[in-house]
N, C-alpha and C positions, 0 to 999 in steps of 0.2 A: 690962477690957482685952481679955479673950478675945473678947467680942462685936465690938469694933472690929477686932481682928485677923482675925476670921472675915469681916467685911464687906470689909476691905482685900484679903484673899486672893481673894474673889470678884471684886472690882473688877479685880485684876491678871490673873486667869485667864479670867474670863467675864463681863465687865461688863454685857453685854446681859441677863444672867440675874438681875441684882439686882432684887429685888421690894420693894414697900413693907413686906412682912413682915420682910425682912432688916434694913431700917432701923429698924423698930419694935423688933426684938430688941435692937439696939444702944441705942436710947433706953431701953428697959425695964431694961437693965443699967446705966444711969446715964450714958450718953454724951449730951453736950449737942449741940445742932444744930451749933455751931461745931466741936466735936471731930469729928463725923461729916464735915462739909464739909472740914475740914483734912486728915483722914486720907485721904479719897477723892482730894482734890486732889493731895496729895504722892505718893500711890501712882500716880496717873495720870501725873503728870509724870515719875516715874522709869521707868514702862513706856515712855513716849514717848522719853525720853532714851536708855534702853538699846537700844531698837529702832533709833533713829537711829545711835547709835555702832556697833552691830553691822553694820547695813546699809552704812554708809560705810567700814567697815574701820578705824576709828580705833584706834590702838594705845595701850596703857597706857603711862604714863610709867614710867621706871625708878624704883626706890626713892629714889635720890638726888634725882631731880626733885621728888618729893613732899616730901622733907625741906627742900629749898631753898625751895619755895613756902611751906611751913608756917612756916619761919623768917622769910621776908619778910613774910607776913601777920601774924605775931606782933609784928613790929617796926613795920610801917607800916599795918596794916589793909588795906582794899581800895583805898587811894589808889594810882593809877598810879605806877610807879617814878619817872618824870620829875618828878612833883609832890611826891613824898614829902619831899624835902629843902627844898622852897621854901615851906613853910607856917609 
């Protein structure tokens, strides 16, 4: 896990500096190709989303908003609200 987290940290902070040796260290520590790919992909997407949110000035929802969304998702999953009762 430490090798993957080291690789992910480098992907987040200085991705052009990732070397084949960085990836080899993760492999040597037991990370599969899929694990490496998924970790870098998820990290990269979060860097992108956080950059976009910050640059656009998107404000966080209040706590009650997150609770309402969580409750709705627990009951209906990701089905749009209009369709939730029609299935």
